N, CA, C and O atoms as a printed pandas DataFrame, in Angstrom:
     atom_number atom_name residue_name chain_id  residue_number  x_coord  y_coord  z_coord
0              1         N          MET        A               1   -7.624   48.712  -20.603
1              2        CA          MET        A               1   -6.949   47.362  -20.741
2              3         C          MET        A               1   -6.943   46.463  -21.915
3              4         O          MET        A               1   -7.829   45.609  -21.918
4              5         N          VAL        A               2   -5.818   46.492  -23.284
5              6        CA          VAL        A               2   -6.617   44.768  -24.378
6              7         C          VAL        A               2   -5.890   43.995  -24.473
7              8         O          VAL        A               2   -4.722   43.965  -24.086
8              9         N          THR        A               3   -6.339   43.444  -24.873
9             10        CA          THR        A               3   -5.807   41.417  -25.226
10            11         C          THR        A               3   -5.920   41.604  -25.926
11            12         O          THR        A               3   -6.980   42.000  -26.410
12            13         N          ILE        A               4   -4.333   41.360  -26.760
13            14        CA          ILE        A               4   -3.728   40.916  -27.835
14            15         C          ILE        A               4   -3.211   39.565  -28.392
15            16         O          ILE        A               4   -2.092   39.374  -27.917
16            17         N          THR        A               5   -3.735   38.146  -29.540
17            18        CA          THR        A               5   -3.472   37.187  -29.047
18            19         C          THR        A               5   -3.074   37.212  -30.071
19            20         O          THR        A               5   -3.746   37.478  -31.068
20            21         N          LYS        A               6   -1.394   36.828  -30.048
21            22        CA          LYS        A               6   -0.872   36.406  -31.808
22            23         C          LYS        A               6   -0.027   34.283  -31.620
23            24         O          LYS        A               6    0.960   33.745  -31.119
24            25         N          GLY        A               7   -1.223   33.898  -32.377
25            26        CA          GLY        A               7   -0.673   32.822  -32.092
26            27         C          GLY        A               7   -1.328   32.517  -30.873
27            28         O          GLY        A               7   -2.299   33.048  -30.334
28            29         N          VAL        A               8   -0.437   31.326  -30.456
29            30        CA          VAL        A               8   -0.351   30.710  -28.790
30            31         C          VAL        A               8   -0.883   31.921  -27.596
31            32         O          VAL        A               8   -1.714   31.953  -26.688
32            33         N          GLN        A               9    0.132   32.870  -28.197
33            34        CA          GLN        A               9    0.575   33.419  -26.900
34            35         C          GLN        A               9    0.337   35.270  -26.888
35            36         O          GLN        A               9    0.855   36.081  -27.655
36            37         N          THR        A              10   -0.600   35.527  -25.766
37            38        CA          THR        A              10   -1.795   36.677  -25.226
38            39         C          THR        A              10   -0.879   37.575  -24.546
39            40         O          THR        A              10   -0.105   37.376  -23.610
40            41         N          TYR        A              11   -1.098   38.435  -25.117
41            42        CA          TYR        A              11    0.496   39.887  -24.077
42            43         C          TYR        A              11   -1.200   40.681  -24.017
43            44         O          TYR        A              11   -2.023   41.089  -24.837
44            45         N          ASP        A              12   -1.094   40.596  -22.770
45            46        CA          ASP        A              12   -1.727   42.245  -21.646
46            47         C          ASP        A              12   -1.359   43.324  -21.993
47            48         O          ASP        A              12   -0.132   43.427  -22.002
48            49         N          GLY        A              13   -2.210   44.688  -22.460
49            50        CA          GLY        A              13   -1.629   46.307  -21.772
50            51         C          GLY        A              13   -2.509   46.880  -22.725
51            52         O          GLY        A              13   -3.365   46.375  -23.452
52            53         N          LYS        A              14   -2.132   47.988  -22.572
53            54        CA          LYS        A              14   -2.200   49.079  -22.556
54            55         C          LYS        A              14   -2.060   50.419  -23.294
55            56         O          LYS        A              14   -1.053   51.116  -23.412
56            57         N          ILE        A              15   -3.353   50.626  -23.785
57            58        CA          ILE        A              15   -2.324   51.976  -25.942
58            59         C          ILE        A              15   -2.932   52.620  -24.833
59            60         O          ILE        A              15   -3.713   52.223  -23.968
60            61         N          PRO        A              16   -1.914   54.650  -25.270
61            62        CA          PRO        A              16   -3.393   55.417  -24.972
62            63         C          PRO        A              16   -3.511   55.927  -26.314
63            64         O          PRO        A              16   -2.635   55.888  -27.178
64            65         N          VAL        A              17   -5.118   56.595  -26.452
65            66        CA          VAL        A              17   -5.719   56.956  -27.246
66            67         C          VAL        A              17   -6.456   58.592  -26.529
67            68         O          VAL        A              17   -6.846   59.095  -25.476
68            69         N          THR        A              18   -6.309   58.817  -27.703
69            70        CA          THR        A              18   -6.641   60.388  -27.991
70            71         C          THR        A              18   -8.241   60.585  -28.371
71            72         O          THR        A              18   -8.836   59.911  -29.212
72            73         N          LEU        A              19   -8.701   61.444  -27.730
73            74        CA          LEU        A              19   -9.953   61.478  -28.319
74            75         C          LEU        A              19  -10.814   62.962  -28.233
75            76         O          LEU        A              19  -11.723   63.178  -27.430
76            77         N          LEU        A              20  -10.433   63.682  -28.997
77            78        CA          LEU        A              20  -10.840   65.176  -29.899
78            79         C          LEU        A              20  -12.024   65.345  -29.800
79            80         O          LEU        A              20  -12.713   64.813  -30.670
80            81         N          VAL        A              21  -12.829   66.268  -28.541
81            82        CA          VAL        A              21  -14.433   66.630  -28.120
82            83         C          VAL        A              21  -14.321   67.479  -28.115
83            84         O          VAL        A              21  -13.496   67.997  -27.362
84            85         N          ASP        A              22  -15.422   68.503  -29.337
85            86        CA          ASP        A              22  -15.826   69.699  -29.377
86            87         C          ASP        A              22  -16.347   70.865  -28.181
87            88         O          ASP        A              22  -15.958   71.950  -27.750
88            89         N          ASP        A              23  -18.133   69.346  -27.815
89            90        CA          ASP        A              23  -18.641   69.621  -26.559
90            91         C          ASP        A              23  -17.645   69.197  -25.695
91            92         O          ASP        A              23  -16.830   68.277  -25.775
92            93         N          VAL        A              24  -17.918   70.251  -24.644
93            94        CA          VAL        A              24  -18.295   70.543  -23.392
94            95         C          VAL        A              24  -18.130   69.829  -21.750
95            96         O          VAL        A              24  -17.409   69.774  -20.754
96            97         N          GLU        A              25  -20.249   69.048  -22.777
97            98        CA          GLU        A              25  -20.029   68.401  -21.832
98            99         C          GLU        A              25  -20.118   66.994  -21.675
99           100         O          GLU        A              25  -20.408   66.345  -20.670
100          101         N          THR        A              26  -19.583   66.313  -23.757
101          102        CA          THR        A              26  -18.804   65.448  -23.745
102          103         C          THR        A              26  -17.686   65.099  -23.015
103          104         O          THR        A              26  -17.277   64.209  -22.270
104          105         N          ALA        A              27  -17.260   66.424  -23.652
105          106        CA          ALA        A              27  -15.348   65.743  -22.474
106          107         C          ALA        A              27  -15.676   65.754  -20.981
107          108         O          ALA        A              27  -14.899   65.190  -20.210
108          109         N          ASN        A              28  -16.821   66.385  -20.503
109          110        CA          ASN        A              28  -16.043   66.334  -19.080
110          111         C          ASN        A              28  -17.963   64.414  -18.360
111          112         O          ASN        A              28  -18.121   64.169  -17.164
112          113         N          GLU        A              29  -18.646   63.820  -19.235
113          114        CA          GLU        A              29  -18.961   62.871  -18.815
114          115         C          GLU        A              29  -17.968   61.143  -19.732
115          116         O          GLU        A              29  -18.064   59.917  -19.784
116          117         N          LEU        A              30  -17.139   62.259  -20.240
117          118        CA          LEU        A              30  -16.063   60.944  -21.062
118          119         C          LEU        A              30  -14.620   60.697  -19.227
119          120         O          LEU        A              30  -14.251   59.693  -18.619
120          121         N          ILE        A              31  -14.347   61.999  -19.079
121          122        CA          ILE        A              31  -13.160   62.364  -18.167
122          123         C          ILE        A              31  -13.941   61.251  -17.471
123          124         O          ILE        A              31  -13.570   60.084  -17.604
124          125         N          LYS        A              32  -15.545   61.727  -16.363
125          126        CA          LYS        A              32  -15.994   60.905  -15.332
126          127         C          LYS        A              32  -16.235   59.452  -15.956
127          128         O          LYS        A              32  -17.031   58.665  -15.445
128          129         N          LEU        A              33  -16.155   59.421  -16.077
129          130        CA          LEU        A              33  -16.121   57.903  -16.558
130          131         C          LEU        A              33  -14.864   56.529  -17.166
131          132         O          LEU        A              33  -14.596   55.395  -17.561
132          133         N          ALA        A              34  -14.491   57.975  -16.763
133          134        CA          ALA        A              34  -12.778   56.658  -17.421
134          135         C          ALA        A              34  -12.208   57.220  -15.304
135          136         O          ALA        A              34  -11.642   56.512  -14.471
136          137         N          LYS        A              35  -12.478   58.028  -15.231
137          138        CA          LYS        A              35  -12.341   57.241  -13.500
138          139         C          LYS        A              35  -12.809   56.897  -12.774
139          140         O          LYS        A              35  -12.293   56.668  -11.680
140          141         N          ALA        A              36  -14.826   56.574  -13.266
141          142        CA          ALA        A              36  -14.214   55.855  -12.644
142          143         C          ALA        A              36  -13.762   54.083  -12.991
143          144         O          ALA        A              36  -13.645   53.126  -12.225
144          145         N          ALA        A              37  -13.609   54.196  -14.345
145          146        CA          ALA        A              37  -13.231   52.121  -14.188
146          147         C          ALA        A              37  -11.782   52.723  -14.167
147          148         O          ALA        A              37  -11.202   52.463  -15.221
148          149         N          ASN        A              38  -11.037   53.435  -13.302
149          150        CA          ASN        A              38   -9.670   53.570  -12.725
150          151         C          ASN        A              38   -9.106   54.053  -13.792
151          152         O          ASN        A              38   -7.948   53.643  -13.713
152          153         N          VAL        A              39   -9.244   54.911  -15.111
153          154        CA          VAL        A              39   -8.602   54.839  -16.445
154          155         C          VAL        A              39   -8.152   55.853  -15.638
155          156         O          VAL        A              39   -8.815   56.391  -14.751
156          157         N          PRO        A              40   -6.159   56.309  -16.186
157          158        CA          PRO        A              40   -5.444   57.682  -16.858
158          159         C          PRO        A              40   -6.366   58.301  -17.274
159          160         O          PRO        A              40   -7.298   57.848  -17.939
160          161         N          VAL        A              41   -6.187   59.520  -16.891
161          162        CA          VAL        A              41   -6.271   60.750  -17.979
162          163         C          VAL        A              41   -5.560   61.520  -17.468
163          164         O          VAL        A              41   -5.078   61.798  -16.371
164          165         N          VAL        A              42   -5.582   61.984  -18.981
165          166        CA          VAL        A              42   -5.010   63.306  -19.245
166          167         C          VAL        A              42   -5.167   64.535  -19.855
167          168         O          VAL        A              42   -4.247   64.879  -20.597
168          169         N          GLU        A              43   -6.579   65.658  -19.658
169          170        CA          GLU        A              43   -6.194   66.537  -19.520
170          171         C          GLU        A              43   -5.716   67.914  -19.864
171          172         O          GLU        A              43   -4.845   68.671  -19.436
172          173         N          GLN        A              44   -6.989   67.954  -21.181
173          174        CA          GLN        A              44   -5.290   69.127  -22.462
174          175         C          GLN        A              44   -6.749   70.032  -22.242
175          176         O          GLN        A              44   -7.849   69.494  -22.120
176          177         N          ASP        A              45   -6.537   71.383  -22.220
177          178        CA          ASP        A              45   -7.367   71.927  -22.540
178          179         C          ASP        A              45   -6.446   73.224  -23.420
179          180         O          ASP        A              45   -5.995   74.303  -23.037
180          181         N          GLU        A              46   -6.437   72.661  -24.490
181          182        CA          GLU        A              46   -5.438   73.325  -25.504
182          183         C          GLU        A              46   -6.662   74.037  -27.313
183          184         O          GLU        A              46   -6.841   73.002  -27.955
184          185         N          ASP        A              47   -7.218   74.985  -27.927
185          186        CA          ASP        A              47   -7.276   75.353  -29.441
186          187         C          ASP        A              47   -6.622   73.845  -30.048
187          188         O          ASP        A              47   -5.413   73.798  -29.821
188          189         N          LEU        A              48   -7.002   72.956  -30.564
189          190        CA          LEU        A              48   -6.024   72.531  -31.906
190          191         C          LEU        A              48   -5.755   72.822  -32.901
191          192         O          LEU        A              48   -4.704   72.817  -33.541
192          193         N          ASN        A              49   -8.055   73.477  -33.342
193          194        CA          ASN        A              49   -7.767   74.068  -34.022
194          195         C          ASN        A              49   -6.601   75.622  -34.767
195          196         O          ASN        A              49   -6.451   76.159  -35.864
196          197         N          LYS        A              50   -5.911   75.820  -33.053
197          198        CA          LYS        A              50   -5.335   77.204  -33.013
198          199         C          LYS        A              50   -3.919   76.826  -33.623
199          200         O          LYS        A              50   -3.027   77.442  -34.205
200          201         N          SER        A              51   -4.140   75.508  -33.210
201          202        CA          SER        A              51   -2.336   74.640  -33.957
202          203         C          SER        A              51   -2.110   75.177  -34.708
203          204         O          SER        A              51   -1.498   76.109  -35.228
204          205         N          LYS        A              52   -2.895   74.221  -34.748
205          206        CA          LYS        A              52   -3.220   74.087  -36.438
206          207         C          LYS        A              52   -3.203   74.356  -37.845
207          208         O          LYS        A              52   -2.747   73.728  -38.801
208          209         N          ASN        A              53   -4.180   76.103  -37.672
209          210        CA          ASN        A              53   -3.769   76.816  -38.101
210          211         C          ASN        A              53   -1.992   77.747  -38.901
211          212         O          ASN        A              53   -1.440   78.216  -39.896
212          213         N          LYS        A              54   -1.885   77.375  -37.181
213          214        CA          LYS        A              54   -0.670   78.110  -37.460
214          215         C          LYS        A              54    0.475   77.242  -38.432
215          216         O          LYS        A              54    1.227   77.687  -39.299
216          217         N          ASN        A              55    0.347   76.213  -38.070
217          218        CA          ASN        A              55    1.161   74.577  -38.668
218          219         C          ASN        A              55    0.404   74.822  -40.028
219          220         O          ASN        A              55    1.405   74.618  -40.714
220          221         N          TYR        A              56   -0.380   75.044  -40.779
221          222        CA          TYR        A              56   -0.490   74.953  -41.575
222          223         C          TYR        A              56   -1.025   76.191  -43.132
223          224         O          TYR        A              56   -1.725   76.227  -44.144
224          225         N          SER        A              57   -0.047   77.020  -42.288
225          226        CA          SER        A              57   -0.790   78.413  -43.051
226          227         C          SER        A              57    0.240   78.918  -44.248
227          228         O          SER        A              57    1.436   79.212  -44.263
228          229         N          ARG        A              58   -0.378   78.893  -44.834
229          230        CA          ARG        A              58    0.310   79.062  -46.416
230          231         C          ARG        A              58    0.859   81.059  -46.962
231          232         O          ARG        A              58    1.356   81.283  -48.066
């Protein structure tokens, strides 16, 4: 949860965050911590380097 204060008004909300992690153990630990804190987690098993190479190949 993020709290943003603008002037005298305060807004609470959620900001989606994408984490790109190469290490599987680190990714699993981050997922475990997020779920323990009741943070929604969407897992993606796509190799972004492969998709990046397709999009930027010349």
